[in-house]
Structures are given as structure tokens and as C-alpha cells.
Backbone bond lengths (Angstrom), bond angles and torsions (degrees), N, CA, C in turn:
res aa  C-N    CA-C-N  psi(-1)  N-CA   C-N-CA  omega(-1)  CA-C   N-CA-C  phi
1 X - - - 1.466 - - 1.518 109.49 -
2 X 1.363 119.51 134.73 1.453 120.13 -177.43 1.510 112.48 -62.42
3 X 1.328 117.33 147.72 1.462 119.72 177.64 1.526 110.50 -64.49
4 X 1.378 117.05 162.59 1.475 120.33 -179.75 1.501 113.59 -55.43
5 X 1.348 116.93 -36.07 1.471 118.87 -178.94 1.519 110.99 -63.40
6 X 1.350 117.34 -36.57 1.475 120.62 177.77 1.527 110.93 -65.46
7 X 1.346 117.25 -39.43 1.465 119.68 177.62 1.510 111.00 -63.99
8 X 1.339 117.46 -40.48 1.455 120.44 179.16 1.504 111.25 -64.19
9 X 1.348 117.17 -37.39 1.450 120.04 179.08 1.538 111.50 -70.42
10 X 1.342 116.03 -31.64 1.469 119.82 -177.57 1.530 112.33 -85.70
11 X 1.328 117.15 -14.93 1.472 119.71 -174.25 1.516 113.13 -58.34
12 X 1.354 121.46 -45.15 1.466 119.52 178.40 1.529 112.83 -57.84
13 X 1.329 116.28 -38.33 1.454 118.99 179.42 1.516 112.32 -64.18
14 X 1.360 116.59 -42.47 1.464 120.66 177.36 1.517 111.72 -64.95
15 X 1.329 116.32 -36.37 1.456 120.04 179.38 1.535 110.71 -65.41
16 X 1.321 117.05 -43.60 1.459 119.90 177.44 1.522 111.49 -67.16
17 X 1.322 117.30 -29.85 1.462 121.56 -179.49 1.522 112.26 -80.83
18 X 1.328 116.72 -20.17 1.469 120.89 -174.53 1.527 113.66 -56.22
19 X 1.367 120.50 -45.65 1.479 117.96 179.72 1.507 112.89 -58.30
20 X 1.348 117.12 -39.93 1.469 119.36 179.52 1.527 109.70 -67.12
21 X 1.344 118.62 -41.09 1.457 120.82 -179.38 1.520 110.59 -63.79
22 X 1.336 117.44 -41.15 1.459 120.54 179.86 1.530 109.04 -64.44
23 X 1.344 116.52 -44.64 1.456 119.05 179.02 1.508 113.01 -65.29
24 X 1.325 117.64 -40.19 1.460 121.20 179.92 1.530 111.84 -65.31
25 X 1.335 116.24 -44.76 1.462 119.88 -179.00 1.519 110.70 -72.17
26 X 1.323 117.79 -42.39 1.455 121.05 -175.07 1.522 114.30 -80.66
27 X 1.349 117.66 -29.61 1.474 120.12 -174.01 1.525 113.10 -111.62
28 X 1.326 118.75 -13.57 1.457 119.93 -177.19 1.521 111.97 -123.29
29 X 1.336 116.06 -64.54 1.475 119.33 -175.71 1.516 112.20 -66.62
30 X 1.334 117.69 -46.59 1.451 120.91 -179.55 1.533 112.79 -60.72
31 X 1.341 118.79 -53.31 1.477 118.63 177.09 1.508 113.58 -60.36
32 X 1.344 118.34 -32.96 1.462 120.27 179.01 1.538 110.42 -65.01
33 X 1.323 116.95 -42.25 1.472 119.99 178.77 1.512 111.02 -65.19
34 X 1.350 116.21 -42.05 1.469 119.67 178.50 1.526 110.02 -64.39
35 X 1.327 116.34 -40.67 1.469 119.76 179.23 1.528 111.40 -63.01
36 X 1.334 116.10 -39.25 1.463 119.40 178.54 1.537 110.08 -63.63
37 X 1.322 116.94 -40.03 1.471 119.68 177.45 1.529 110.67 -66.56
38 X 1.328 118.27 -44.00 1.466 121.95 -179.15 1.530 111.19 -63.51
39 X 1.344 117.80 -28.65 1.461 119.50 179.12 1.518 111.89 -66.52
40 X 1.339 116.38 -14.58 1.470 121.01 177.77 1.525 111.49 -101.66
41 X 1.324 117.26 14.80 1.465 120.86 -176.24 1.529 109.79 -129.78
42 X 1.348 112.56 167.53 1.461 121.77 169.52 1.506 106.03 -104.65
43 X 1.354 117.17 109.49 1.462 121.56 -170.28 1.523 108.29 -138.16
44 X 1.325 117.38 129.62 1.453 122.86 -177.34 1.525 113.45 -124.65
45 X 1.310 119.08 17.45 1.455 125.88 -179.73 1.535 113.86 73.78
46 X 1.300 118.37 -20.82 1.457 121.07 -177.05 1.518 113.45 -98.72
47 X 1.326 115.44 -24.43 1.462 120.32 179.72 1.515 109.11 -124.11
48 X 1.305 116.44 165.26 1.447 120.97 178.76 1.528 111.22 -65.76
49 X 1.333 117.98 145.35 1.471 120.03 179.09 1.529 110.78 -59.21
50 X 1.334 116.06 136.54 1.459 122.38 178.79 1.527 107.90 -113.32
51 X 1.317 115.92 118.81 1.471 121.07 -175.52 1.521 110.42 -66.19
52 X 1.371 115.33 127.64 1.448 120.77 -179.40 1.519 111.34 -127.52
53 X 1.321 118.23 7.14 1.465 120.76 178.92 1.539 111.09 69.55
54 X 1.310 115.56 -134.37 1.472 120.75 -177.08 1.526 112.11 -94.62
55 X 1.326 117.67 22.41 1.480 120.26 -177.31 1.525 111.15 -62.80
56 X 1.323 117.79 -37.95 1.462 120.12 178.84 1.518 111.99 -62.07
57 X 1.333 116.14 -42.80 1.472 120.61 -179.18 1.543 110.43 -69.05
58 X 1.318 116.54 -37.77 1.466 119.70 176.96 1.521 110.89 -63.39
59 X 1.300 116.03 -42.82 1.467 119.90 179.26 1.541 110.83 -63.92
60 X 1.326 116.84 -40.56 1.452 120.39 178.25 1.524 111.46 -60.00
61 X 1.323 115.67 -43.61 1.458 119.83 -175.27 1.514 112.59 -76.99
62 X 1.315 118.37 -32.30 1.446 121.15 -169.97 1.523 115.16 -107.16
63 X 1.327 118.26 -25.77 1.454 119.88 -168.85 1.519 114.98 -123.50
64 X 1.317 118.20 -19.94 1.468 121.10 -170.37 1.516 111.31 -92.89
65 X 1.329 116.62 101.38 1.456 120.78 178.16 1.525 112.00 -70.43
66 X 1.340 117.76 -32.92 1.447 120.22 -179.08 1.536 112.06 -68.54
67 X 1.319 116.53 -27.21 1.470 120.36 175.16 1.531 109.23 -59.90
68 X 1.323 116.61 -48.04 1.455 120.94 -179.38 1.537 110.15 -65.33
69 X 1.334 117.49 -39.56 1.457 120.86 179.92 1.530 110.67 -64.72
70 X 1.333 117.04 -47.70 1.462 120.04 -179.28 1.510 112.02 -64.68
71 X 1.336 117.32 -35.94 1.445 119.93 178.63 1.522 110.79 -69.16
72 X 1.322 117.62 -37.80 1.475 120.54 177.40 1.528 111.02 -65.59
73 X 1.315 116.96 -45.22 1.467 120.90 179.74 1.538 109.82 -60.99
74 X 1.326 116.93 -44.13 1.459 121.06 -179.01 1.520 111.66 -64.68
75 X 1.344 116.96 -41.93 1.468 120.08 179.63 1.525 111.07 -64.30
76 X 1.340 117.40 -41.12 1.461 119.93 177.20 1.526 109.53 -62.41
77 X 1.309 117.17 -42.57 1.471 120.95 178.93 1.517 110.64 -61.77
78 X 1.329 118.37 -43.71 1.450 121.30 -179.31 1.516 111.18 -66.64
79 X 1.327 117.97 -44.90 1.466 122.12 -176.23 1.542 110.06 -65.12
80 X 1.322 117.65 -34.11 1.462 120.38 -178.83 1.524 112.80 -85.02
81 X 1.315 116.60 -46.32 1.460 119.76 -170.55 1.523 113.26 -74.74
82 X 1.317 118.96 -39.67 1.458 120.79 -174.39 1.539 112.09 -66.67
83 X 1.358 119.75 -53.45 1.474 118.05 178.70 1.529 113.76 -61.98
84 X 1.343 117.36 -39.81 1.451 119.72 179.79 1.511 112.38 -67.21
85 X 1.327 117.32 -39.76 1.474 120.51 177.10 1.528 110.33 -63.89
86 X 1.324 117.42 -44.86 1.465 119.70 -179.02 1.530 111.38 -66.10
87 X 1.337 116.96 -39.83 1.474 119.53 179.18 1.533 110.07 -64.26
88 X 1.319 117.15 -43.40 1.477 119.39 179.54 1.510 110.58 -67.43
89 X 1.339 117.97 -40.65 1.457 120.52 178.81 1.529 110.92 -63.46
90 X 1.308 117.62 -39.77 1.464 120.43 178.52 1.526 110.75 -66.45
91 X 1.319 117.26 -39.51 1.465 120.92 178.08 1.530 110.78 -61.10
92 X 1.321 117.19 -46.73 1.459 120.02 179.90 1.530 110.24 -66.07
93 X 1.333 117.64 -38.43 1.466 120.53 178.85 1.540 110.64 -63.82
94 X 1.316 117.05 -38.59 1.479 119.84 177.29 1.519 111.23 -63.96
95 X 1.329 116.35 -38.73 1.478 119.62 177.83 1.515 111.73 -67.67
96 X 1.320 117.36 -40.76 1.468 120.59 -179.95 1.537 111.61 -72.19
97 X 1.314 116.87 -23.72 1.455 121.01 -177.65 1.534 112.32 -77.05
98 X 1.334 116.46 -2.95 1.455 119.71 -178.21 1.519 112.52 -78.76
99 X 1.341 117.39 1.12 1.464 120.08 175.91 1.527 113.31 83.38
100 X 1.330 117.91 35.94 1.446 121.06 -179.14 1.538 110.11 -73.65
101 X 1.338 115.60 157.62 1.468 120.21 179.32 1.518 110.20 -75.07
102 X 1.315 115.39 148.73 1.465 120.42 -179.50 1.516 113.52 71.24
103 X 1.339 117.23 30.88 1.457 120.90 -176.44 1.532 112.71 -57.90
104 X 1.337 120.76 -43.38 1.475 118.81 179.22 1.540 113.03 -59.36
105 X 1.337 116.57 -34.27 1.462 119.69 179.11 1.529 110.12 -66.46
106 X 1.356 116.03 -45.25 1.467 119.53 -179.78 1.528 110.78 -64.11
107 X 1.337 116.70 -39.42 1.468 119.70 179.90 1.528 109.06 -62.58
108 X 1.329 118.23 -42.82 1.456 120.64 179.56 1.522 111.77 -64.11
109 X 1.337 116.00 -41.60 1.476 119.66 -178.69 1.529 110.86 -66.34
110 X 1.336 116.57 -43.40 1.457 119.70 -178.75 1.532 112.37 -72.66
111 X 1.320 116.52 -24.41 1.472 119.20 179.14 1.521 112.07 -81.45
112 X 1.325 116.85 -19.95 1.463 120.31 -176.10 1.529 113.31 -57.63
113 X 1.348 120.61 -42.01 1.483 118.94 178.85 1.518 113.96 -59.22
114 X 1.338 117.27 -30.88 1.484 118.54 177.18 1.512 111.99 -66.25
115 X 1.335 116.72 -29.43 1.462 119.49 179.23 1.531 111.25 -79.73
116 X 1.341 116.93 -30.08 1.465 121.17 -174.97 1.505 114.62 -103.03
117 X 1.350 117.00 -16.77 1.456 120.13 -168.13 1.506 114.81 -61.93
118 X 1.333 117.90 -34.54 1.462 120.64 -178.30 1.516 113.35 -90.88
119 X 1.326 118.42 5.71 1.439 121.33 -177.85 1.529 111.95 -79.14
120 X 1.336 116.16 161.01 1.439 121.18 179.22 1.522 111.14 -66.85
121 X 1.332 117.24 -37.31 1.459 121.39 -177.85 1.532 110.55 -63.69
122 X 1.322 117.99 -43.99 1.460 121.37 -179.82 1.527 110.25 -67.33
123 X 1.310 117.30 -37.54 1.471 119.55 177.70 1.522 111.64 -63.98
124 X 1.334 116.45 -39.85 1.471 119.52 176.45 1.509 110.32 -66.16
125 X 1.325 117.89 -40.31 1.466 121.85 176.49 1.517 110.17 -61.54
126 X 1.318 116.68 -41.94 1.473 120.93 179.37 1.511 111.48 -62.91
127 X 1.307 116.90 -37.61 1.461 120.85 177.67 1.523 110.42 -65.34
128 X 1.337 117.03 -37.75 1.447 119.80 177.95 1.540 111.95 -69.62
129 X 1.317 117.14 -35.57 1.454 121.49 -179.88 1.533 111.60 -64.95
130 X 1.325 116.53 -40.82 1.486 120.74 -173.36 1.523 112.33 -102.63
131 X 1.325 118.10 13.82 1.453 119.77 175.39 1.534 109.74 -71.41
132 X 1.335 115.03 172.76 1.472 118.87 -177.69 1.510 113.05 -58.89
133 X 1.354 116.48 -38.98 1.476 120.39 177.60 1.518 110.91 -109.65
134 X 1.312 116.38 31.57 1.447 122.18 -178.41 1.496 114.02 -80.73
135 X 1.334 116.17 -179.49 1.469 122.11 -175.51 1.518 111.37 -64.10
136 X 1.326 117.87 -36.76 1.468 120.14 -177.33 1.530 110.42 -62.52
137 X 1.311 116.61 -46.31 1.465 119.88 179.46 1.518 112.96 -68.98
138 X 1.322 116.81 -32.87 1.472 120.11 176.73 1.530 109.73 -64.45
139 X 1.337 116.76 -43.29 1.476 120.62 178.79 1.519 110.71 -64.96
140 X 1.332 116.90 -42.96 1.451 120.28 179.52 1.533 110.97 -61.62
141 X 1.313 117.67 -39.84 1.463 120.42 -178.12 1.537 111.78 -72.78
142 X 1.350 115.94 -42.63 1.464 119.48 -176.01 1.519 112.59 -72.56
143 X 1.338 117.06 -33.70 1.462 119.95 -176.42 1.532 113.46 -92.84
144 X 1.309 116.67 -36.82 1.464 120.18 -171.70 1.537 113.23 -122.31
145 X 1.303 116.96 -6.10 1.455 119.89 -177.96 1.504 113.33 69.39
146 X 1.336 117.97 24.73 1.467 123.23 -178.77 1.536 108.04 -99.89
147 X 1.326 115.56 129.59 1.443 120.23 175.86 1.531 108.37 -94.72
148 X 1.322 114.34 102.46 1.455 120.11 -175.91 1.518 112.17 -77.18
149 X 1.319 116.95 159.09 1.485 121.33 177.75 1.517 111.11 -79.27
150 X 1.295 116.75 174.63 1.447 121.93 169.04 1.517 107.85 -79.49
151 X 1.320 115.77 94.38 1.449 121.25 -167.89 1.517 113.12 -56.24
152 X 1.330 117.08 -43.42 1.464 118.66 -175.71 1.517 112.76 -82.02
153 X 1.336 118.04 -10.28 1.462 120.64 178.70 1.521 112.14 -102.22
154 X 1.308 116.81 0.30 1.456 121.91 179.73 1.534 108.68 -106.27
155 X 1.329 118.57 120.28 1.475 119.55 -178.43 1.520 113.87 -62.56
156 X 1.327 118.60 -18.15 1.454 120.85 178.86 1.522 112.43 -77.94
157 X 1.346 116.96 -19.25 1.469 119.26 -175.05 1.522 112.82 -122.85
158 X 1.314 119.33 -17.19 1.459 121.46 -169.83 1.538 111.76 -56.92
159 X 1.324 117.38 -45.74 1.439 120.55 -177.33 1.513 111.77 -63.80
160 X 1.351 117.30 -34.98 1.446 120.81 -177.41 1.520 112.60 -70.28
161 X 1.337 116.76 -25.98 1.458 118.19 173.90 1.541 110.84 -66.05
162 X 1.314 116.99 -33.27 1.462 121.08 176.31 1.537 110.45 -72.04
163 X 1.327 116.73 -33.56 1.467 119.91 176.63 1.531 109.39 -65.28
164 X 1.343 116.94 -42.43 1.456 120.50 178.40 1.518 109.48 -62.60
165 X 1.328 118.95 -40.22 1.449 121.92 177.12 1.526 111.21 -60.97
166 X 1.330 117.06 -40.26 1.457 121.12 178.85 1.524 110.55 -65.64
167 X 1.331 118.12 -40.22 1.462 120.73 178.71 1.519 110.15 -65.06
168 X 1.322 117.05 -35.62 1.463 121.73 178.89 1.523 111.93 -62.40
169 X 1.309 118.13 -22.65 1.453 122.18 178.50 1.531 110.46 -91.10
170 X 1.310 117.24 51.35 1.460 121.58 -172.80 1.519 112.45 -90.34
171 X 1.322 118.42 -1.80 1.461 120.88 -170.74 1.519 113.88 -61.16
172 X 1.323 117.78 -44.63 1.469 120.12 -176.47 1.533 112.78 -61.42
173 X 1.352 119.87 -53.02 1.474 118.02 176.76 1.502 112.37 -65.98
174 X 1.318 119.13 -28.31 1.461 120.68 178.44 1.520 111.71 -63.37
175 X 1.335 117.56 -43.23 1.455 120.94 178.94 1.534 110.29 -62.68
176 X 1.331 117.04 -39.90 1.473 121.04 179.00 1.535 110.22 -67.62
177 X 1.335 117.46 -42.31 1.450 120.09 176.04 1.523 111.86 -60.47
178 X 1.325 116.33 -41.05 1.458 120.07 -179.36 1.510 111.36 -64.00
179 X 1.353 116.14 -40.34 1.476 118.61 176.52 1.527 111.46 -64.97
180 X 1.335 117.94 -36.41 1.464 120.85 176.31 1.508 112.66 -66.53
181 X 1.320 116.90 -39.71 1.475 120.57 178.81 1.522 110.87 -64.06
182 X 1.313 116.63 -35.26 1.491 119.56 -179.71 1.520 111.59 -70.13
183 X 1.336 118.95 -16.85 1.455 121.74 -179.62 1.519 112.64 -88.81
184 X 1.313 119.22 -8.80 1.452 121.94 -179.61 1.540 109.03 -77.47
185 X 1.340 119.30 124.24 1.465 120.83 -178.72 1.525 112.43 -60.48
186 X 1.331 115.99 133.51 1.475 120.12 -178.05 1.533 111.34 -72.53
187 X 1.334 118.17 -21.15 1.456 118.51 -177.86 1.535 111.66 -68.60
188 X 1.334 117.24 -20.99 1.458 119.65 175.05 1.532 110.72 -66.58
189 X 1.325 115.66 -41.42 1.469 119.24 177.85 1.520 111.16 -69.02
190 X 1.332 117.18 -37.48 1.443 120.18 179.56 1.534 111.05 -64.80
191 X 1.328 116.58 -41.41 1.455 119.61 177.06 1.530 111.23 -65.82
192 X 1.325 117.91 -37.47 1.453 121.08 178.37 1.508 111.04 -66.72
193 X 1.345 117.06 -38.47 1.478 120.25 178.92 1.530 110.72 -65.65
194 X 1.336 116.22 -38.04 1.469 118.55 177.74 1.513 111.72 -64.75
195 X 1.333 116.99 -28.66 1.470 121.21 177.68 1.516 112.39 -84.83
196 X 1.348 116.45 -1.58 1.457 119.49 176.97 1.512 115.18 85.03
197 X 1.318 116.80 18.90 1.461 119.10 179.72 1.524 110.62 -74.93
198 X 1.326 116.17 141.38 1.460 121.13 178.59 1.501 110.50 -78.18
199 X 1.342 116.53 168.50 1.456 120.47 179.50 1.545 111.61 -65.42
200 X 1.327 115.59 -35.71 1.457 118.70 178.63 1.538 110.66 -66.09
201 X 1.340 115.30 -41.81 1.476 118.31 178.77 1.532 111.02 -66.93
202 X 1.343 116.42 -36.95 1.467 119.92 177.04 1.554 110.58 -62.59
203 X 1.326 115.19 -37.81 1.461 119.01 -179.86 1.521 111.53 -64.12
204 X 1.342 116.07 -46.25 1.467 119.42 -175.20 1.537 112.72 -80.83
205 X 1.323 118.37 -23.36 1.466 121.17 -177.87 1.517 114.26 -100.16
206 X 1.344 116.87 -21.70 1.460 119.80 -178.09 1.529 111.61 -119.89
207 X 1.331 116.22 -59.30 1.454 120.49 -174.37 1.517 112.31 -62.18
208 X 1.314 116.42 -53.70 1.467 119.73 -173.77 1.535 112.21 -64.87
209 X 1.372 120.43 -46.59 1.460 117.87 178.56 1.539 114.06 -61.72
210 X 1.358 116.84 -40.56 1.451 119.05 -178.86 1.521 112.03 -74.84
211 X 1.322 117.07 -16.16 1.469 120.51 179.82 1.514 112.62 -95.30
212 X 1.330 117.73 -1.30 1.478 119.68 -176.43 1.537 113.66 -60.63
213 X 1.345 121.03 -35.12 1.490 117.02 175.28 1.518 112.95 -61.83
214 X 1.340 116.47 -37.21 1.465 119.76 177.96 1.519 110.26 -70.81
215 X 1.316 117.78 -39.67 1.474 120.69 177.21 1.508 110.17 -62.15
216 X 1.312 116.68 -40.87 1.471 120.38 179.48 1.516 111.33 -63.23
217 X 1.327 116.13 -45.05 1.478 119.89 179.08 1.529 110.72 -61.93
218 X 1.322 117.28 -48.48 1.449 120.81 179.48 1.537 111.82 -62.27
219 X 1.301 117.31 -38.44 1.482 120.74 -178.97 1.518 110.54 -64.58
220 X 1.334 116.86 -44.09 1.482 119.49 -179.98 1.515 110.52 -65.92
221 X 1.312 118.34 -46.14 1.477 121.36 -177.75 1.535 110.36 -64.48
222 X 1.327 116.49 -45.87 1.476 119.36 -176.78 1.511 110.66 -70.45
223 X 1.324 120.42 -31.87 1.448 121.58 176.39 1.519 111.03 -65.77
224 X 1.314 117.49 -43.48 1.459 120.30 177.33 1.516 110.41 -62.41
225 X 1.324 117.45 -43.92 1.471 120.73 179.03 1.519 111.21 -62.43
226 X 1.325 116.27 -38.71 1.484 119.35 -178.48 1.541 110.66 -67.21
227 X 1.309 117.28 -38.24 1.469 118.91 176.54 1.523 111.72 -65.22
228 X 1.320 118.13 -27.84 1.457 121.48 -177.58 1.533 112.65 -93.94
229 X 1.317 118.44 2.39 1.480 121.36 -177.65 1.534 110.47 -57.97
230 X 1.333 115.82 135.98 1.460 119.60 -176.38 1.533 112.26 -143.35
231 X 1.328 116.81 -53.20 1.456 121.32 -169.28 1.523 113.62 -57.30
232 X 1.346 120.16 -49.59 1.475 118.78 -178.77 1.522 113.08 -58.41
233 X 1.323 117.66 -44.17 1.468 120.59 -179.35 1.535 110.23 -66.42
234 X 1.306 117.97 -38.36 1.461 121.06 -179.77 1.521 111.53 -65.53
235 X 1.331 116.75 -45.21 1.480 120.69 -176.62 1.520 110.48 -72.40
236 X 1.316 117.57 -47.66 1.463 120.24 -174.21 1.524 111.10 -67.63
237 X 1.312 117.94 -34.43 1.479 121.53 179.20 1.503 113.38 -94.04
238 X 1.354 117.65 3.31 1.470 122.46 -176.00 1.513 111.90 58.35
239 X 1.317 116.69 33.17 1.458 122.23 175.90 1.511 115.63 81.34
240 X 1.339 118.02 4.09 1.466 120.86 -176.33 1.526 113.08 -97.29
241 X 1.334 117.43 -20.76 1.459 120.25 -174.23 1.505 112.44 77.89
242 X 1.309 118.26 10.35 1.459 122.02 -179.06 1.522 112.00 -84.37
243 X 1.329 115.31 177.95 1.465 127.24 3.74 1.530 112.65 -78.53
244 X 1.309 117.19 137.06 1.482 125.06 177.83 1.523 109.98 53.03
245 X 1.326 116.32 45.64 1.466 123.07 175.70 1.534 112.46 60.30
246 X 1.314 119.51 21.96 1.468 120.89 -177.99 1.524 112.11 -75.07
247 X 1.320 118.49 -19.13 1.474 122.29 175.01 1.523 112.20 -118.56
248 X 1.327 116.30 25.42 1.467 120.46 179.60 1.514 110.10 -79.18
249 X 1.325 115.59 83.01 1.459 120.87 176.35 1.520 109.60 -65.37
250 X 1.321 115.51 155.36 1.463 120.42 -179.80 1.529 111.00 -57.77
251 X 1.332 115.84 -44.23 1.472 118.82 -179.55 1.537 111.36 -65.35
252 X 1.329 116.90 -33.63 1.462 119.87 177.97 1.527 110.67 -68.61
253 X 1.323 117.07 -40.39 1.459 119.96 176.40 1.527 110.44 -63.85
254 X 1.316 117.09 -41.72 1.464 121.64 177.00 1.513 109.90 -59.17
255 X 1.338 117.15 -43.02 1.462 121.31 179.67 1.532 110.48 -63.74
256 X 1.323 117.67 -41.01 1.455 120.45 178.35 1.508 112.12 -61.28
257 X 1.323 116.67 -43.95 1.450 120.29 179.60 1.520 111.63 -65.01
258 X 1.337 117.27 -37.87 1.476 120.59 -174.93 1.524 110.86 -78.67
259 X 1.324 117.50 -50.10 1.463 120.34 -171.00 1.533 113.43 -109.17
260 X 1.315 117.57 -7.42 1.458 120.15 173.94 1.509 111.68 -94.16
261 X 1.323 116.74 -42.88 1.470 121.03 -178.02 1.527 111.87 -112.40
262 X 1.333 118.32 -1.44 1.466 124.24 177.87 1.519 111.75 58.00
263 X 1.353 116.40 33.84 1.472 120.43 174.00 1.520 107.23 -94.90
264 X 1.309 115.88 75.77 1.457 121.44 -173.68 1.536 112.17 -67.65
265 X 1.307 117.69 -38.49 1.449 119.81 177.79 1.526 111.41 -64.55
266 X 1.314 115.61 -42.53 1.457 119.70 178.79 1.526 110.93 -65.79
267 X 1.338 116.06 -41.54 1.472 120.15 177.82 1.527 111.23 -63.86
268 X 1.326 117.21 -36.81 1.475 119.73 176.86 1.516 111.23 -63.68
269 X 1.327 117.30 -38.23 1.468 120.33 176.22 1.512 110.84 -64.75
270 X 1.318 117.56 -40.63 1.473 120.89 175.94 1.525 110.81 -61.76
271 X 1.332 116.06 -39.95 1.471 120.46 -179.87 1.544 110.56 -62.81
272 X 1.335 116.33 -42.04 1.478 117.82 -178.06 1.537 111.29 -72.18
273 X 1.320 117.22 -29.16 1.475 119.10 173.89 1.525 109.16 -65.62
274 X 1.347 116.41 -39.39 1.469 118.46 177.41 1.525 111.79 -64.08
275 X 1.333 115.95 -38.73 1.462 119.45 175.96 1.521 110.80 -59.33
276 X 1.327 117.22 -43.25 1.456 121.88 -179.69 1.539 110.43 -65.43
277 X 1.333 117.63 -40.84 1.465 121.62 178.87 1.507 110.38 -62.82
278 X 1.322 117.75 -47.34 1.482 120.70 179.53 1.521 110.33 -64.23
279 X 1.337 117.33 -40.46 1.453 119.97 177.30 1.517 111.87 -62.27
280 X 1.323 117.33 -38.49 1.462 121.56 179.05 1.517 110.43 -63.52
281 X 1.324 116.21 -49.19 1.483 119.65 -179.20 1.518 111.16 -63.87
282 X 1.326 116.80 -37.71 1.466 119.69 178.73 1.530 110.84 -66.69
283 X 1.329 116.15 -45.48 1.464 119.81 179.69 1.536 110.41 -63.09
284 X 1.334 116.34 -40.65 1.464 119.83 178.26 1.523 110.82 -62.63
285 X 1.327 117.06 -38.26 1.470 120.49 178.32 1.514 110.99 -63.71
286 X 1.321 117.61 -42.84 1.465 120.95 -179.78 1.522 111.10 -69.12
287 X 1.336 117.24 -37.55 1.474 119.22 -179.60 1.518 111.63 -68.44
288 X 1.313 117.83 -36.38 1.475 120.36 -179.04 1.509 112.31 -86.23
289 X 1.324 119.23 -11.71 1.482 120.21 -176.65 1.514 112.09 -64.23
290 X 1.338 117.79 -26.54 1.458 119.76 -179.39 1.517 113.14 -61.76
291 X 1.330 116.51 -20.56 1.461 120.49 -175.99 1.527 112.97 -92.01
292 X 1.336 118.43 -13.90 1.456 118.60 -177.09 1.536 114.71 -139.29
293 X 1.324 117.84 -10.83 1.465 119.94 177.43 1.522 108.56 -93.74
294 X 1.328 116.03 125.72 1.464 121.90 -175.45 1.543 109.49 -113.71
295 X 1.318 115.78 120.47 1.444 120.74 176.96 1.516 109.32 -101.65
296 X 1.333 115.45 170.94 1.469 119.56 -173.84 1.512 113.48 -58.52
297 X 1.353 115.09 -38.22 1.456 117.42 -177.15 1.519 111.62 -75.83
């Protein structure tokens, strides 16, 4: 056990750490443990939880068709939105890295959608843009003479409007890409230019390999955020996940079970399955990173 003098020296550190510990235990660890217990119960908020073991998980795996539908919709959303958002963010970062005037202003403007994109107001605006008589269809008709469909009311297109909204929120990964581009030594490009390498070859042989740690970080963060997406699907579909469950995100289905049908125990089981899915994808990303992420050493 440390001597009293060591405790006195460590006391200020523990005092500064105390607010975080209280918040972590009270707002993260404690609720997670309670949620894990509730996932093993039948609980409707009105009566005491009744322990049912793994019945909720068995029902999810064997009987719940909407679970499979919501998982499929979410996976399609993740597979489409994350790579497209990262590609667009990298493209904008490359353009801003050229040393244009007023760079701080452009960075602030491009970052703004990331701050507003998940808000209720932007989701309502997005619904108005892609409605049957929305701005998108007006532009298509006036410029090209094309009569567009009601994008958000058509199950063939509704999910893709949410993908476009996700791509529009490219500001956060763009800022990180721009910081990574600024860390690449310029003498590498100068040596490549002396050897006659083209800009495309420099991008694939210098920029992309040295940027892989940043790409990896952005990919993991954006994948987790995409799995947790909720507000756009809830607002655009009015909380139903329609049309025909085409925008039924996993989080939206979880919300319906918890606050629509008051099946809190069942919703807690769905939440823990989502935790496992995100953990699996994250672990898979770290395991495969050794084959394509290149660090300085």
C-alpha cells in the first residue's frame, strides 16, 4: 500500500478525475449493467421486471421478421453511406489542401453540415426537398423536363435519400483528412516530380498509403455513427420506417419496441445485439488493418 505521502500527492489527480468517474459510473456503466439485466426480463414500465432468461434473444433470432428487415436496411445504409461519405470528404480535403485563399472560411462552411445534419430541422428540410412537389423535382422538371417521383414515399428510393443526407454530412471526416494531408512531407512530392511521376501516380503511391491511418480512423468512427443513425429515418418516415419498412433503421425499430409497444426488455435485448454487431465490425476493422494501414515505422 502506498505511503501517506504518495496518497497526498495523488489526491489532486483523483479529485480532478472524480467528475468523470461519477459520470462514467452513473451515466454509462450503471445503465449498461441495468440494460443487460433488463434484456433478460419481460418489462413494460408498468410492472416489475419478470426474469425470462434468454427468451428475448431466442424470439429475436427465430420469430422476429422485422429484426431481419431492420438489420438489412441498416447494413445497406452503412455499406453505401460510409464509403461514399469518406470518398467525398477526401476529395474536398484534397481541393482545400491546394492552398486556396480563405481556407478557414471554407473549412467552417464545409464543416457546418456535420453540425446540423443529424438535427430535426435538417431532417424536416430534407423531407421537403425530396417530397413529390419538393425542390429536387422542381429543378428536375425546369432544367431537364424530368418528372421525378416522390422520393421519400417510394420504397425504391427512400433509403437513398438518407444516404445522400449522410454524404452531405462530410465535414467531420473532411477536417480530419485535411489535417492528415498537412502532415505528409512535401519533399516526397518534390522527389516524385523530379522522377516524372504524374499527380495520379503521386496520389496512389504517396498520398493514399501515408493517409491510411487517417482513413482507418475515419472509417471506424463513421461506421459506428452509421449504425447508430436514428433521427433522419424517424423524421422522414414519421417514425414508421416506411414506406414498406424501406427506412426501418435498427435504432428506429428498437425505439418502436421500447416506446411504441413498451417492450423494454425486448428493446434492451435488441440494444445489446447492436452493441455486439458494432463490436464485431470494429474488431474486424482492427484485425484487417495490419494488411492495408501503413504507419511511419
